[in-house]
N, C-alpha and C positions, 0 to 999 in steps of 0.2 A: 516322519521325516523332518518336519519343522521343529518338533521337540528336540530331535537329535542335533539340528543345526545350532539352536540356542545353547544346548548343553555343551556342544563342542567348543563354541566360542567362549563360554564361561570358564571352561577348563584350560583353554590354550592361551587366551589373551592375558598378557601380564597385568597385574593389578586389577583384575576383573572385579574383585570384590569392592573396589572403590568407585565404580561407575554404575550407571543405570542402563541396562540393556532394553532396547525398545523394539517393538514389532511394527512393521509397515507392510501390510499385505493387501494385494488386489484380489478381486473376486472372479477371475477368469474361469475358474472351475467350480464356482459356488462354494469355495472352502475358506473364504477370508476370515469369517468369524471362528471357525473351527481351528484354523492354523494360529490365529491370534491367541486363542485360549490355550492351545498347546504350548505356545511360547511363554505364556504366563506360568503355566505349570512347570516349565523348564527353568524358570528363574527371571524372565523378563518382568520388569516392574513399570513399564510404560507401554501403552498401546496407542498407536496412531490410527485413528478411525474417524468416521464422518457420520453426521446425522443422515438417516435414510440410506446410508451406504453410497452416497453420491461420489463420483470420482471418474478418473480416466477409464476408458474401455468399459468393462463390466462393473466398475465401481470399486470402492474400498470396503473394508470391514465396517459393518453398521454399528455405530456407537450404542444404540438402544438395545441391540441384541446382546452385545458383550456385557453391558452393565446388568441387564436382567438375568443373564446366564450366571454371572458371578453371584447375584443376589439370591437366585432360586436354588442354585446348587452349591451352597456353602459347605455341604458335607464333603465334597471333593475339591472345592476351590475356596479355601478360607481366606478370601481377600476382599477388601472394601475399596470403593472408588470415591466416596464422598459426594457423589452426584445425587441431587434431589430427583428421584425417579418420577415423582408426580408431575414434573414439568416436561417429561419426554414427549408426550403427545402434542403439547403446544409447540415445543421446539420443532418437532417433525412437520407440523403444519406451516410454521413460519418459514422453514427452509423450502418447503414445497411452493409456498406463495412467492418467495423471492426468486427462486430459480426457474419457476414455471414447469417443474417436473412433478406430475402428480404421483402420489404414493399408491402403489398397486394394492388392490383390495385385500389380497391374501398375504400381504407383507407381515412378517412376524412382528409382534409387539405393538406397532403403530398402524397397521392396516385396518381398513374399515371393518373387515370380517374377522379380525383377530379374536374377538370375544363374542362372535355370533354363532348361534346353534340352530340349524334348520331341520335336520333330520329328526324323526320321531324318537329314535333310541337315544340320541344325544340330548334332546330336550328332557326326556324322562330321567336320564341320569343326572342332569343338572338340577332338576327339581328335587331329587332325592339327596344329592350331595354335590355341591359345585366343584369339589376337588376331583370329581370323576373325570372331567375333561379340561379343567382350568388349573394350571399349576401356579398361577398368579392371579391376583384380583385386578379387575379393570382399573379401579381407583389407584392401584399402585403405580400405574403409568400415566395417570391423569385423565382416564376415561370415566365418565359418570356411570355408575352402576345402574342408576335409575334415571329415567328421562321424563321430565315434566313437559308435556307437549303444549305449546302455545298456539293461540288462534286469534281471530279478530276481536274477541271479547276480552283478551288478556290485558291487564292494566300495567301501569308503570312499575309498580312494586314487583309483580311477577317477572317482568322483563329484566329489571335490575338484578333480581335474585338469580335468574337464569344466567345473566352475563357473569356475575361473580362466581357462580359455580363452574363456569367454563374458563375462568382465569382472566376475564376482562375487567379492568377497573378504569372507567371512563370519567373524565371531567364532565361537569354539568352540561356544557355546550355540546360536547361530543355525544353525551348520552341522549340529549334531546334530539339531536340529528338522527342518531341510530334508532331511537324509538319511533320517530316519524316515518323513517324508511321501513321499519318493521311493520307498522300499521298499514302502510301502502302494500307491502308484500302480503300481509295477512288478508287483505281484500282480494288478492288474486289467487291465493292458495288456501285450501281448506285447513291444512295442518302445516305448521311451521316447525321444522325439526332443528336439532342442535346444529347440524351441518348448514342449514339455511342461515341461522343466526351468525355462525362463524363467518360464512361467506359475506353476509351483509355488513358485519362490523369491519372485517378486513378490507372489504371493498371501499368502505367509507374512509378508512385510514389511508389507503393507497391513493385515493383520488381527492383527498381533502385539500391539497394545496396545488392543484393543477392550474397551469397558466392558460392552456388551451381547453376550452369547455364546450361540450356539445349542448346547444340550446334546443335543437329540434332535429328529428330524424323521421323520415317516412320512406318505406321501402316497398316497391311493387315487384312481384315475381310470380311465376306460375307457368303453366303450359301455354304456349302460344303468345307469351308476353315477353318483351325485352326487359330483363331485370334492370330496374332503375332505382337510384337512391337520391332523395332530396334531403339536403342537410344544411343546417345553420350552425356555424362555429363562431365563438367569440375568443379573441386573443389580442393582447396589446391595445385594449380599448376599442377594438374594431369588432364589428359583427358582419359576417359575410355568409352568403347562401349560394348553393349550387345544386344543380340536378345533373347527375351523371349516370350513364348506362354502363353495364359490364357483362362479363361472361356468366355471371351468377350474382345473386344478391350481395354476397360478401365482397366479391370483386368490385361491384358497383359502389359499395360503402367505402372501401379503401381508396378507390380512385377519387371519390368525392372529397375525402379528407386530403388527399395529395393535391387536388386542384385548389382547395381552399387554403391549405397551408403547404406550399411547395417545399419539398425536402428531397434529399438524395439517399435516404436510408433504404436498405434492402430488407425485405421480409424474409426471415430465416425460419420462423416457426409460426404455425397457426393451429391451435389445438382446442378442441371442445370436449368438456366432460360434464356429465349431469351431476349435480350436487346430491340429489336424492332420487328415489324412484318415482315413477308416475309421470303422466303427460303434463302436469303442471309444475314439474321440477324446474328449479333454477338451472341455467347453464352457466358454467364457468369457462371463460375463454382465456387462453394464454397466447400472447403475441410476442415474438422476439424480433427486434429490429437491430440492424448493424449499419454503422456509418463510420467510415475511416478508422476501423479497428475498435470502435466503441460499440459495445453490445449492451442492450437493455431489454428487460422483459416487462411487458404490461399485462395486467390481469383485471378482469371484471366479471361480475355475476349479475344475471337478470333472468326473469322468467321469459323474456323475449330474447332469443338467441342472437338475432341480428343486432339488437341494441347492445348486448354484451360484447359482441365482436367490435362494434364501433367504439365503445367505452374502453375496451382493452387496447385497441390500436392507439387511441388518443392518450391513454395512460402511459404507453411506451414512449410516445412522442414527447410527453412532458418530462419523462425521466431523461430522455436524450438531450433536452434543452438544459437540464441541470448539469449533465456531464459536459456539455459544450462550455458552459459558463465556468465550470471548475477547471477546465483545461486551457482556457484562454489566457495568454500571457498578460501580466500586469502592464499598464501603460508606463513607458519610460519617462523619467523626468530629467531635465537638463540642469545640472548643478550650476549655480551662479556665484 
């Protein structure tokens, strides 16, 4: 049907050969990518799409799926995009970090399980010939084919090599900070995976210029205990502390932040995801705040879920401060 629509337009619109027809498809029935490709086959030469397929309602056509479909199936779609596909995985993670929407594990191309093989028959087939189950290579989309696992004994050279293989190029000061936090993490986790390192580096980048900083946090919770959070914050040259109780540990933490730094922002989203498997996995927390039409998303990762929640909320508050400053009108001057 979509093929017929584009074909009809190209046949009926005057001077159709002098313009570029574009597709703009939403994913309400899960057919956004299929319809976009049908449009290309019908003569459309521009596809409006988004990383991870984010968009209104069920989302838009996913850029990474369209790009790789065109690359893999050149036999029936002999078109090129000029996109560096090795950056697709990094772009996907960047969009996920900024928006606060995690990528589903079974998402095509950029999902965590896109190149995973668990069942015995699949693993046997992969060992004999990778093309049995993979029509593209992981490295084609920026996923490392092999993973060098790091631990507490790993040195600076191995850590820098890992960062570069993941697409991170850090200045010396940023690298030193990341390496210090990596060693701290390695003391708490037996194995540090690529996902841990990505979360660690991204976390440092997002919180590197915060005005409001958590200096200390202690949380008490459990059966028969009133959940309580004791927190110390620093901001504007001040250091303040408070102890607040709540309906649960997270509620107590957020109330403590609000008491120490009063604000009118409303919490729109609180989301927790495990970075890797295991009980020692880091938790990544996303927090979305809204204030007077301004919406911001904060994100943080830590092996302590409550600490990650606190860092994420404060990260969102810091972003809100930046938005406030950008939208404040400049002071008026009187001409003389």
